[in-house]
N, CA, C, O and CB atoms as a CASP TS submission, in Angstrom:
PFRMAT TS
TARGET T0000
AUTHOR 0000-0000-0000
METHOD Language model
MODEL 1
PARENT N/A
ATOM      1  N   MET     1     -11.390  14.906  11.607  1.00  0.00           N
ATOM      2  CA  MET     1     -10.107  14.174  11.997  1.00  0.00           C
ATOM      3  C   MET     1      -8.782  15.783  12.297  1.00  0.00           C
ATOM      4  O   MET     1      -8.143  16.512  11.538  1.00  0.00           O
ATOM      5  CB  MET     1      -9.601  12.812  10.288  1.00  0.00           C
ATOM      6  N   LYS     2      -8.973  15.649  14.088  1.00  0.00           N
ATOM      7  CA  LYS     2      -6.873  17.041  14.051  1.00  0.00           C
ATOM      8  C   LYS     2      -6.306  16.184  13.932  1.00  0.00           C
ATOM      9  O   LYS     2      -6.838  15.272  13.300  1.00  0.00           O
ATOM     10  CB  LYS     2      -5.871  18.161  15.605  1.00  0.00           C
ATOM     11  N   TYR     3      -5.403  16.050  14.275  1.00  0.00           N
ATOM     12  CA  TYR     3      -3.171  16.056  14.488  1.00  0.00           C
ATOM     13  C   TYR     3      -2.876  17.514  14.360  1.00  0.00           C
ATOM     14  O   TYR     3      -3.127  18.504  13.673  1.00  0.00           O
ATOM     15  CB  TYR     3      -1.881  15.067  12.782  1.00  0.00           C
ATOM     16  N   TYR     4      -1.970  16.956  15.767  1.00  0.00           N
ATOM     17  CA  TYR     4      -1.595  18.610  15.881  1.00  0.00           C
ATOM     18  C   TYR     4       0.192  17.502  15.997  1.00  0.00           C
ATOM     19  O   TYR     4       0.336  16.388  16.500  1.00  0.00           O
ATOM     20  CB  TYR     4      -2.533  20.056  17.847  1.00  0.00           C
ATOM     21  N   PHE     5       1.306  18.445  15.280  1.00  0.00           N
ATOM     22  CA  PHE     5       2.400  17.921  15.068  1.00  0.00           C
ATOM     23  C   PHE     5       3.818  18.262  15.841  1.00  0.00           C
ATOM     24  O   PHE     5       4.674  18.390  14.965  1.00  0.00           O
ATOM     25  CB  PHE     5       2.448  18.107  13.879  1.00  0.00           C
ATOM     26  N   LYS     6       4.180  18.386  16.669  1.00  0.00           N
ATOM     27  CA  LYS     6       5.596  18.878  17.096  1.00  0.00           C
ATOM     28  C   LYS     6       6.545  19.520  15.448  1.00  0.00           C
ATOM     29  O   LYS     6       6.620  18.806  14.448  1.00  0.00           O
ATOM     30  CB  LYS     6       6.520  17.214  17.972  1.00  0.00           C
ATOM     31  N   THR     7       6.809  20.130  15.480  1.00  0.00           N
ATOM     32  CA  THR     7       8.151  21.044  14.130  1.00  0.00           C
ATOM     33  C   THR     7       9.196  21.558  14.546  1.00  0.00           C
ATOM     34  O   THR     7       9.757  21.559  15.642  1.00  0.00           O
ATOM     35  CB  THR     7       7.722  22.432  13.293  1.00  0.00           C
ATOM     36  N   ASN     8       9.408  21.993  13.586  1.00  0.00           N
ATOM     37  CA  ASN     8      10.663  22.684  13.441  1.00  0.00           C
ATOM     38  C   ASN     8      10.148  23.775  12.678  1.00  0.00           C
ATOM     39  O   ASN     8      10.975  24.682  12.585  1.00  0.00           O
ATOM     40  CB  ASN     8      11.871  21.885  12.765  1.00  0.00           C
ATOM     41  N   ILE     9       8.855  24.042  11.989  1.00  0.00           N
ATOM     42  CA  ILE     9       8.187  25.472  11.230  1.00  0.00           C
ATOM     43  C   ILE     9       8.271  26.322  12.209  1.00  0.00           C
ATOM     44  O   ILE     9       7.662  26.345  13.278  1.00  0.00           O
ATOM     45  CB  ILE     9       6.572  25.480  10.671  1.00  0.00           C
ATOM     46  N   ASN    10       9.271  27.210  11.668  1.00  0.00           N
ATOM     47  CA  ASN    10       9.143  28.067  13.025  1.00  0.00           C
ATOM     48  C   ASN    10       9.586  29.931  12.774  1.00  0.00           C
ATOM     49  O   ASN    10       9.846  30.847  13.555  1.00  0.00           O
ATOM     50  CB  ASN    10      10.431  27.215  14.291  1.00  0.00           C
ATOM     51  N   CYS    11       9.475  29.799  11.072  1.00  0.00           N
ATOM     52  CA  CYS    11       9.627  31.746  10.683  1.00  0.00           C
ATOM     53  C   CYS    11       8.157  31.698   9.402  1.00  0.00           C
ATOM     54  O   CYS    11       7.324  30.805   9.560  1.00  0.00           O
ATOM     55  CB  CYS    11      11.972  32.431   9.491  1.00  0.00           C
ATOM     56  N   ASN    12       8.071  32.188   8.823  1.00  0.00           N
ATOM     57  CA  ASN    12       7.485  33.252   8.193  1.00  0.00           C
ATOM     58  C   ASN    12       7.994  32.010   6.146  1.00  0.00           C
ATOM     59  O   ASN    12       7.392  31.379   5.277  1.00  0.00           O
ATOM     60  CB  ASN    12       8.601  35.415   8.833  1.00  0.00           C
ATOM     61  N   GLY    13       9.280  32.384   6.477  1.00  0.00           N
ATOM     62  CA  GLY    13       9.520  31.604   5.469  1.00  0.00           C
ATOM     63  C   GLY    13       9.392  29.990   5.107  1.00  0.00           C
ATOM     64  O   GLY    13       9.202  29.459   4.013  1.00  0.00           O
ATOM     65  N   CYS    14       9.540  29.486   6.234  1.00  0.00           N
ATOM     66  CA  CYS    14       9.139  27.699   7.124  1.00  0.00           C
ATOM     67  C   CYS    14       8.156  27.187   6.231  1.00  0.00           C
ATOM     68  O   CYS    14       8.181  26.212   5.480  1.00  0.00           O
ATOM     69  CB  CYS    14       8.248  27.678   9.017  1.00  0.00           C
ATOM     70  N   ILE    15       6.577  28.741   6.656  1.00  0.00           N
ATOM     71  CA  ILE    15       5.115  28.473   6.355  1.00  0.00           C
ATOM     72  C   ILE    15       5.297  28.567   4.985  1.00  0.00           C
ATOM     73  O   ILE    15       4.872  27.524   4.487  1.00  0.00           O
ATOM     74  CB  ILE    15       3.956  29.470   6.976  1.00  0.00           C
ATOM     75  N   ALA    16       5.986  29.775   3.625  1.00  0.00           N
ATOM     76  CA  ALA    16       6.574  29.604   2.657  1.00  0.00           C
ATOM     77  C   ALA    16       6.939  28.642   2.021  1.00  0.00           C
ATOM     78  O   ALA    16       6.459  28.358   0.924  1.00  0.00           O
ATOM     79  CB  ALA    16       7.191  30.016   2.744  1.00  0.00           C
ATOM     80  N   SER    17       7.772  28.033   2.550  1.00  0.00           N
ATOM     81  CA  SER    17       8.209  26.870   1.579  1.00  0.00           C
ATOM     82  C   SER    17       7.603  25.352   1.430  1.00  0.00           C
ATOM     83  O   SER    17       7.565  24.529   0.516  1.00  0.00           O
ATOM     84  CB  SER    17       9.542  26.649   1.906  1.00  0.00           C
ATOM     85  N   ILE    18       6.974  25.415   3.313  1.00  0.00           N
ATOM     86  CA  ILE    18       5.953  23.918   3.239  1.00  0.00           C
ATOM     87  C   ILE    18       4.242  24.147   1.986  1.00  0.00           C
ATOM     88  O   ILE    18       3.824  23.402   1.100  1.00  0.00           O
ATOM     89  CB  ILE    18       5.196  23.616   5.502  1.00  0.00           C
ATOM     90  N   THR    19       3.652  25.613   2.559  1.00  0.00           N
ATOM     91  CA  THR    19       2.533  25.095   2.027  1.00  0.00           C
ATOM     92  C   THR    19       1.943  24.626   0.672  1.00  0.00           C
ATOM     93  O   THR    19       1.015  23.995   0.165  1.00  0.00           O
ATOM     94  CB  THR    19       1.953  25.757   2.330  1.00  0.00           C
ATOM     95  N   PRO    20       3.188  25.406   0.378  1.00  0.00           N
ATOM     96  CA  PRO    20       2.602  24.151  -1.668  1.00  0.00           C
ATOM     97  C   PRO    20       2.279  22.762  -1.283  1.00  0.00           C
ATOM     98  O   PRO    20       1.319  22.137  -1.734  1.00  0.00           O
ATOM     99  CB  PRO    20       4.381  23.672  -3.275  1.00  0.00           C
ATOM    100  N   TYR    21       2.983  22.393  -0.577  1.00  0.00           N
ATOM    101  CA  TYR    21       3.200  21.016   0.055  1.00  0.00           C
ATOM    102  C   TYR    21       1.961  20.076   0.280  1.00  0.00           C
ATOM    103  O   TYR    21       1.566  19.070  -0.309  1.00  0.00           O
ATOM    104  CB  TYR    21       3.828  21.228   1.406  1.00  0.00           C
ATOM    105  N   LEU    22       1.258  21.158   1.917  1.00  0.00           N
ATOM    106  CA  LEU    22      -0.122  20.552   2.347  1.00  0.00           C
ATOM    107  C   LEU    22      -0.963  21.405   1.763  1.00  0.00           C
ATOM    108  O   LEU    22      -2.095  21.560   2.220  1.00  0.00           O
ATOM    109  CB  LEU    22      -0.444  20.426   3.891  1.00  0.00           C
ATOM    110  N   ASN    23      -0.417  22.242   0.401  1.00  0.00           N
ATOM    111  CA  ASN    23      -1.832  22.276  -0.095  1.00  0.00           C
ATOM    112  C   ASN    23      -2.237  22.460  -1.335  1.00  0.00           C
ATOM    113  O   ASN    23      -2.996  23.230  -1.924  1.00  0.00           O
ATOM    114  CB  ASN    23      -2.447  23.101   0.437  1.00  0.00           C
ATOM    115  N   ALA    24      -1.252  21.184  -1.703  1.00  0.00           N
ATOM    116  CA  ALA    24      -1.623  20.044  -3.022  1.00  0.00           C
ATOM    117  C   ALA    24      -1.972  18.906  -2.403  1.00  0.00           C
ATOM    118  O   ALA    24      -1.579  17.995  -3.131  1.00  0.00           O
ATOM    119  CB  ALA    24      -0.358  19.610  -4.120  1.00  0.00           C
ATOM    120  N   ASN    25      -2.668  18.326  -1.143  1.00  0.00           N
ATOM    121  CA  ASN    25      -2.811  17.271  -0.632  1.00  0.00           C
ATOM    122  C   ASN    25      -4.563  17.807  -0.810  1.00  0.00           C
ATOM    123  O   ASN    25      -5.089  18.549   0.020  1.00  0.00           O
ATOM    124  CB  ASN    25      -1.893  16.919   0.875  1.00  0.00           C
ATOM    125  N   ASN    26      -5.379  17.204  -2.186  1.00  0.00           N
ATOM    126  CA  ASN    26      -6.379  17.452  -1.254  1.00  0.00           C
ATOM    127  C   ASN    26      -7.379  17.201   0.249  1.00  0.00           C
ATOM    128  O   ASN    26      -8.312  17.448   1.013  1.00  0.00           O
ATOM    129  CB  ASN    26      -6.759  17.397  -1.830  1.00  0.00           C
ATOM    130  N   GLU    27      -6.467  16.649  -0.091  1.00  0.00           N
ATOM    131  CA  GLU    27      -7.164  15.433   1.378  1.00  0.00           C
ATOM    132  C   GLU    27      -7.056  15.991   3.078  1.00  0.00           C
ATOM    133  O   GLU    27      -7.404  15.642   4.206  1.00  0.00           O
ATOM    134  CB  GLU    27      -5.935  13.657   1.444  1.00  0.00           C
ATOM    135  N   ILE    28      -6.645  16.611   2.682  1.00  0.00           N
ATOM    136  CA  ILE    28      -6.544  17.857   3.998  1.00  0.00           C
ATOM    137  C   ILE    28      -7.122  18.824   4.055  1.00  0.00           C
ATOM    138  O   ILE    28      -6.354  19.732   3.737  1.00  0.00           O
ATOM    139  CB  ILE    28      -5.474  18.488   4.238  1.00  0.00           C
ATOM    140  N   LYS    29      -8.288  19.272   4.336  1.00  0.00           N
ATOM    141  CA  LYS    29      -9.317  20.068   5.102  1.00  0.00           C
ATOM    142  C   LYS    29      -8.201  22.071   5.156  1.00  0.00           C
ATOM    143  O   LYS    29      -8.381  23.169   4.628  1.00  0.00           O
ATOM    144  CB  LYS    29      -9.637  18.906   7.227  1.00  0.00           C
ATOM    145  N   HIS    30      -7.339  21.573   5.946  1.00  0.00           N
ATOM    146  CA  HIS    30      -7.596  22.655   7.327  1.00  0.00           C
ATOM    147  C   HIS    30      -5.979  22.795   7.889  1.00  0.00           C
ATOM    148  O   HIS    30      -5.951  21.778   8.581  1.00  0.00           O
ATOM    149  CB  HIS    30      -8.860  21.808   8.849  1.00  0.00           C
ATOM    150  N   TRP    31      -4.627  23.396   8.033  1.00  0.00           N
ATOM    151  CA  TRP    31      -3.079  23.974   8.485  1.00  0.00           C
ATOM    152  C   TRP    31      -3.443  24.833   8.618  1.00  0.00           C
ATOM    153  O   TRP    31      -4.271  25.526   8.027  1.00  0.00           O
ATOM    154  CB  TRP    31      -1.821  24.052   7.773  1.00  0.00           C
ATOM    155  N   THR    32      -2.410  25.003  10.086  1.00  0.00           N
ATOM    156  CA  THR    32      -2.236  25.766  10.721  1.00  0.00           C
ATOM    157  C   THR    32      -1.065  25.330  11.446  1.00  0.00           C
ATOM    158  O   THR    32      -0.728  24.181  11.730  1.00  0.00           O
ATOM    159  CB  THR    32      -3.254  26.075  11.254  1.00  0.00           C
ATOM    160  N   VAL    33      -0.535  26.357  11.686  1.00  0.00           N
ATOM    161  CA  VAL    33       0.685  26.148  12.264  1.00  0.00           C
ATOM    162  C   VAL    33       1.368  27.480  13.536  1.00  0.00           C
ATOM    163  O   VAL    33       2.013  28.470  13.190  1.00  0.00           O
ATOM    164  CB  VAL    33       1.612  25.983  10.874  1.00  0.00           C
ATOM    165  N   ASP    34       1.197  27.315  14.206  1.00  0.00           N
ATOM    166  CA  ASP    34       1.572  28.044  15.227  1.00  0.00           C
ATOM    167  C   ASP    34       3.149  28.363  15.412  1.00  0.00           C
ATOM    168  O   ASP    34       3.866  27.837  16.263  1.00  0.00           O
ATOM    169  CB  ASP    34       1.044  27.388  16.305  1.00  0.00           C
ATOM    170  N   THR    35       3.412  28.989  14.789  1.00  0.00           N
ATOM    171  CA  THR    35       5.652  29.372  14.609  1.00  0.00           C
ATOM    172  C   THR    35       5.485  30.410  17.127  1.00  0.00           C
ATOM    173  O   THR    35       6.274  30.191  18.046  1.00  0.00           O
ATOM    174  CB  THR    35       6.343  32.296  11.754  1.00  0.00           C
ATOM    175  N   GLN    36       4.758  30.928  17.146  1.00  0.00           N
ATOM    176  CA  GLN    36       4.791  30.971  19.070  1.00  0.00           C
ATOM    177  C   GLN    36       4.495  30.129  20.102  1.00  0.00           C
ATOM    178  O   GLN    36       4.461  30.315  21.318  1.00  0.00           O
ATOM    179  CB  GLN    36       3.999  31.801  19.614  1.00  0.00           C
ATOM    180  N   SER    37       4.288  29.175  19.423  1.00  0.00           N
ATOM    181  CA  SER    37       4.078  27.887  20.198  1.00  0.00           C
ATOM    182  C   SER    37       5.228  27.020  20.831  1.00  0.00           C
ATOM    183  O   SER    37       4.904  26.102  20.077  1.00  0.00           O
ATOM    184  CB  SER    37       3.420  27.028  19.326  1.00  0.00           C
ATOM    185  N   GLU    38       6.043  26.603  21.378  1.00  0.00           N
ATOM    186  CA  GLU    38       7.580  26.214  21.959  1.00  0.00           C
ATOM    187  C   GLU    38       7.590  24.857  21.043  1.00  0.00           C
ATOM    188  O   GLU    38       8.607  24.223  20.761  1.00  0.00           O
ATOM    189  CB  GLU    38       7.781  25.902  23.999  1.00  0.00           C
ATOM    190  N   GLY    39       6.211  24.525  20.621  1.00  0.00           N
ATOM    191  CA  GLY    39       6.711  23.635  19.788  1.00  0.00           C
ATOM    192  C   GLY    39       6.911  23.399  18.635  1.00  0.00           C
ATOM    193  O   GLY    39       7.484  22.559  17.942  1.00  0.00           O
ATOM    194  N   LYS    40       5.962  24.876  18.474  1.00  0.00           N
ATOM    195  CA  LYS    40       6.197  25.564  16.689  1.00  0.00           C
ATOM    196  C   LYS    40       4.226  24.690  15.962  1.00  0.00           C
ATOM    197  O   LYS    40       3.747  24.938  14.855  1.00  0.00           O
ATOM    198  CB  LYS    40       8.598  24.278  15.399  1.00  0.00           C
ATOM    199  N   ILE    41       3.859  24.156  16.574  1.00  0.00           N
ATOM    200  CA  ILE    41       3.108  22.954  16.879  1.00  0.00           C
ATOM    201  C   ILE    41       1.684  23.237  15.363  1.00  0.00           C
ATOM    202  O   ILE    41       0.678  23.941  15.445  1.00  0.00           O
ATOM    203  CB  ILE    41       2.440  23.035  18.994  1.00  0.00           C
ATOM    204  N   LEU    42       1.950  22.762  14.676  1.00  0.00           N
ATOM    205  CA  LEU    42       0.977  22.484  12.680  1.00  0.00           C
ATOM    206  C   LEU    42      -0.276  21.383  13.291  1.00  0.00           C
ATOM    207  O   LEU    42      -0.182  20.320  13.905  1.00  0.00           O
ATOM    208  CB  LEU    42       2.481  21.117  10.794  1.00  0.00           C
ATOM    209  N   THR    43      -1.094  21.932  12.961  1.00  0.00           N
ATOM    210  CA  THR    43      -2.640  21.758  13.131  1.00  0.00           C
ATOM    211  C   THR    43      -3.118  21.318  12.033  1.00  0.00           C
ATOM    212  O   THR    43      -3.028  22.052  11.049  1.00  0.00           O
ATOM    213  CB  THR    43      -3.416  22.933  13.473  1.00  0.00           C
ATOM    214  N   VAL    44      -3.578  20.370  11.941  1.00  0.00           N
ATOM    215  CA  VAL    44      -4.275  19.436  10.050  1.00  0.00           C
ATOM    216  C   VAL    44      -5.741  18.852  10.755  1.00  0.00           C
ATOM    217  O   VAL    44      -6.198  18.183  11.682  1.00  0.00           O
ATOM    218  CB  VAL    44      -2.851  17.320   9.155  1.00  0.00           C
ATOM    219  N   GLU    45      -6.036  19.538   9.731  1.00  0.00           N
ATOM    220  CA  GLU    45      -7.533  18.632   9.528  1.00  0.00           C
ATOM    221  C   GLU    45      -8.008  17.610   8.664  1.00  0.00           C
ATOM    222  O   GLU    45      -8.306  18.081   7.566  1.00  0.00           O
ATOM    223  CB  GLU    45      -8.461  19.367   9.239  1.00  0.00           C
ATOM    224  N   THR    46      -8.148  16.663   8.733  1.00  0.00           N
ATOM    225  CA  THR    46      -8.304  16.011   7.351  1.00  0.00           C
ATOM    226  C   THR    46      -9.467  14.490   7.178  1.00  0.00           C
ATOM    227  O   THR    46      -9.413  14.254   8.385  1.00  0.00           O
ATOM    228  CB  THR    46      -6.604  15.543   6.964  1.00  0.00           C
ATOM    229  N   ASP    47     -10.144  13.679   6.791  1.00  0.00           N
ATOM    230  CA  ASP    47     -10.765  12.829   7.190  1.00  0.00           C
ATOM    231  C   ASP    47     -10.710  11.763   6.979  1.00  0.00           C
ATOM    232  O   ASP    47     -11.625  10.942   7.058  1.00  0.00           O
ATOM    233  CB  ASP    47     -11.501  12.987   7.117  1.00  0.00           C
ATOM    234  N   SER    48      -9.275  11.545   6.576  1.00  0.00           N
ATOM    235  CA  SER    48      -8.736  10.624   5.217  1.00  0.00           C
ATOM    236  C   SER    48      -7.373  10.289   6.128  1.00  0.00           C
ATOM    237  O   SER    48      -6.866   9.221   6.470  1.00  0.00           O
ATOM    238  CB  SER    48      -8.414  11.648   3.325  1.00  0.00           C
ATOM    239  N   LEU    49      -7.049  11.529   6.339  1.00  0.00           N
ATOM    240  CA  LEU    49      -5.097  11.147   5.710  1.00  0.00           C
ATOM    241  C   LEU    49      -4.804  10.973   7.707  1.00  0.00           C
ATOM    242  O   LEU    49      -5.367  11.518   8.656  1.00  0.00           O
ATOM    243  CB  LEU    49      -3.638  13.402   4.407  1.00  0.00           C
ATOM    244  N   THR    50      -3.641   9.931   7.622  1.00  0.00           N
ATOM    245  CA  THR    50      -3.119   8.945   8.778  1.00  0.00           C
ATOM    246  C   THR    50      -2.188  10.285   9.605  1.00  0.00           C
ATOM    247  O   THR    50      -1.257  10.801   8.986  1.00  0.00           O
ATOM    248  CB  THR    50      -1.947   7.285   8.045  1.00  0.00           C
ATOM    249  N   ASP    51      -2.457  10.657  10.694  1.00  0.00           N
ATOM    250  CA  ASP    51      -0.812  10.760  11.160  1.00  0.00           C
ATOM    251  C   ASP    51       0.548  10.632  10.694  1.00  0.00           C
ATOM    252  O   ASP    51       1.369  11.549  10.729  1.00  0.00           O
ATOM    253  CB  ASP    51      -0.619  10.072  11.881  1.00  0.00           C
ATOM    254  N   VAL    52       0.763   9.474  10.258  1.00  0.00           N
ATOM    255  CA  VAL    52       1.847   8.779   9.134  1.00  0.00           C
ATOM    256  C   VAL    52       2.083   9.061   8.042  1.00  0.00           C
ATOM    257  O   VAL    52       3.221   8.950   7.587  1.00  0.00           O
ATOM    258  CB  VAL    52       1.709   7.696   8.811  1.00  0.00           C
ATOM    259  N   MET    53       1.152   9.463   7.401  1.00  0.00           N
ATOM    260  CA  MET    53       0.686  10.322   6.221  1.00  0.00           C
ATOM    261  C   MET    53       1.299  11.979   5.800  1.00  0.00           C
ATOM    262  O   MET    53       1.959  12.377   4.841  1.00  0.00           O
ATOM    263  CB  MET    53      -0.839  10.451   6.535  1.00  0.00           C
ATOM    264  N   VAL    54       0.591  12.847   7.303  1.00  0.00           N
ATOM    265  CA  VAL    54       0.738  13.714   7.299  1.00  0.00           C
ATOM    266  C   VAL    54       2.443  14.401   7.426  1.00  0.00           C
ATOM    267  O   VAL    54       3.056  15.368   6.974  1.00  0.00           O
ATOM    268  CB  VAL    54      -0.165  13.851   8.031  1.00  0.00           C
ATOM    269  N   GLU    55       2.656  13.466   8.146  1.00  0.00           N
ATOM    270  CA  GLU    55       4.373  13.055   8.691  1.00  0.00           C
ATOM    271  C   GLU    55       5.440  13.063   7.623  1.00  0.00           C
ATOM    272  O   GLU    55       6.593  13.316   7.972  1.00  0.00           O
ATOM    273  CB  GLU    55       4.518  11.409   9.315  1.00  0.00           C
ATOM    274  N   ASP    56       5.215  12.852   6.560  1.00  0.00           N
ATOM    275  CA  ASP    56       5.480  11.769   5.570  1.00  0.00           C
ATOM    276  C   ASP    56       5.498  13.037   4.326  1.00  0.00           C
ATOM    277  O   ASP    56       6.160  12.795   3.316  1.00  0.00           O
ATOM    278  CB  ASP    56       4.105  10.286   5.472  1.00  0.00           C
ATOM    279  N   ILE    57       4.702  14.493   4.433  1.00  0.00           N
ATOM    280  CA  ILE    57       4.345  15.288   3.718  1.00  0.00           C
ATOM    281  C   ILE    57       5.373  16.199   4.416  1.00  0.00           C
ATOM    282  O   ILE    57       6.269  16.516   3.634  1.00  0.00           O
ATOM    283  CB  ILE    57       2.883  15.531   3.601  1.00  0.00           C
ATOM    284  N   VAL    58       5.533  16.779   5.800  1.00  0.00           N
ATOM    285  CA  VAL    58       5.796  17.373   6.586  1.00  0.00           C
ATOM    286  C   VAL    58       7.700  16.829   5.726  1.00  0.00           C
ATOM    287  O   VAL    58       8.363  17.405   4.862  1.00  0.00           O
ATOM    288  CB  VAL    58       4.965  17.000   8.241  1.00  0.00           C
ATOM    289  N   ASN    59       7.847  16.109   6.161  1.00  0.00           N
ATOM    290  CA  ASN    59       9.580  15.323   5.712  1.00  0.00           C
ATOM    291  C   ASN    59      10.044  15.732   4.561  1.00  0.00           C
ATOM    292  O   ASN    59      10.902  16.605   4.428  1.00  0.00           O
ATOM    293  CB  ASN    59       9.678  13.614   5.454  1.00  0.00           C
ATOM    294  N   THR    60       9.251  14.842   3.266  1.00  0.00           N
ATOM    295  CA  THR    60       9.002  15.606   2.300  1.00  0.00           C
ATOM    296  C   THR    60       9.594  17.281   1.283  1.00  0.00           C
ATOM    297  O   THR    60      10.260  17.494   0.270  1.00  0.00           O
ATOM    298  CB  THR    60       8.051  15.614   2.808  1.00  0.00           C
ATOM    299  N   ALA    61       8.937  18.032   2.206  1.00  0.00           N
ATOM    300  CA  ALA    61       9.123  19.692   2.148  1.00  0.00           C
ATOM    301  C   ALA    61      10.316  20.237   2.877  1.00  0.00           C
ATOM    302  O   ALA    61      10.637  21.421   2.975  1.00  0.00           O
ATOM    303  CB  ALA    61       7.860  20.459   2.817  1.00  0.00           C
ATOM    304  N   GLY    62      10.992  19.066   3.429  1.00  0.00           N
ATOM    305  CA  GLY    62      12.345  18.821   4.399  1.00  0.00           C
ATOM    306  C   GLY    62      11.716  19.824   5.727  1.00  0.00           C
ATOM    307  O   GLY    62      12.121  20.983   5.816  1.00  0.00           O
ATOM    308  N   PHE    63      11.075  19.476   6.364  1.00  0.00           N
ATOM    309  CA  PHE    63      10.529  19.445   7.629  1.00  0.00           C
ATOM    310  C   PHE    63      10.576  18.173   8.810  1.00  0.00           C
ATOM    311  O   PHE    63      11.077  17.052   8.720  1.00  0.00           O
ATOM    312  CB  PHE    63       9.276  19.706   7.304  1.00  0.00           C
ATOM    313  N   LYS    64      10.136  18.566   9.490  1.00  0.00           N
ATOM    314  CA  LYS    64      10.415  17.001  10.950  1.00  0.00           C
ATOM    315  C   LYS    64       8.933  17.344  11.731  1.00  0.00           C
ATOM    316  O   LYS    64       8.783  18.478  12.184  1.00  0.00           O
ATOM    317  CB  LYS    64      12.380  17.315  12.652  1.00  0.00           C
ATOM    318  N   ALA    65       7.756  16.253  11.888  1.00  0.00           N
ATOM    319  CA  ALA    65       7.047  16.493  12.076  1.00  0.00           C
ATOM    320  C   ALA    65       6.841  15.413  13.211  1.00  0.00           C
ATOM    321  O   ALA    65       7.213  14.266  12.962  1.00  0.00           O
ATOM    322  CB  ALA    65       6.479  16.768  11.095  1.00  0.00           C
ATOM    323  N   GLU    66       6.193  15.737  14.621  1.00  0.00           N
ATOM    324  CA  GLU    66       5.849  14.155  15.395  1.00  0.00           C
ATOM    325  C   GLU    66       5.207  15.711  16.367  1.00  0.00           C
ATOM    326  O   GLU    66       5.346  16.887  16.703  1.00  0.00           O
ATOM    327  CB  GLU    66       7.601  12.510  16.213  1.00  0.00           C
ATOM    328  N   LYS    67       4.136  13.932  16.409  1.00  0.00           N
ATOM    329  CA  LYS    67       2.546  14.068  17.158  1.00  0.00           C
ATOM    330  C   LYS    67       2.566  13.809  17.821  1.00  0.00           C
ATOM    331  O   LYS    67       3.103  12.794  18.265  1.00  0.00           O
ATOM    332  CB  LYS    67       1.466  13.662  16.985  1.00  0.00           C
ATOM    333  N   VAL    68       1.624  15.058  18.584  1.00  0.00           N
ATOM    334  CA  VAL    68       1.537  15.159  20.227  1.00  0.00           C
ATOM    335  C   VAL    68       0.367  15.099  20.216  1.00  0.00           C
ATOM    336  O   VAL    68      -0.295  15.355  19.211  1.00  0.00           O
ATOM    337  CB  VAL    68       2.063  16.370  21.094  1.00  0.00           C
ATOM    338  N   ASP    69      -0.312  14.617  21.747  1.00  0.00           N
ATOM    339  CA  ASP    69      -1.600  14.848  21.627  1.00  0.00           C
ATOM    340  C   ASP    69      -1.456  16.423  22.489  1.00  0.00           C
ATOM    341  O   ASP    69      -0.549  16.886  23.182  1.00  0.00           O
ATOM    342  CB  ASP    69      -2.637  13.491  22.294  1.00  0.00           C
ATOM    343  N   GLN    70      -3.188  17.116  21.954  1.00  0.00           N
ATOM    344  CA  GLN    70      -3.527  18.312  22.110  1.00  0.00           C
ATOM    345  C   GLN    70      -4.897  18.091  23.284  1.00  0.00           C
ATOM    346  O   GLN    70      -5.517  19.070  23.700  1.00  0.00           O
ATOM    347  CB  GLN    70      -3.817  19.002  20.565  1.00  0.00           C
TER
END
């Protein structure tokens, strides 16, 4: 399953800050952030996490995430 989130992750420093949180979760197979897109879109691939669980991980890291349809 692939989820997309509008975020406030807007630079390489932000990506460096959130990387340990997303990489620490073994249920996340792959993730990327498009800091060039208007919504700073975070894409997360997972087989078992819900969108709310991913949002919680992002919030714990100090960022905001809002699920969007892609």
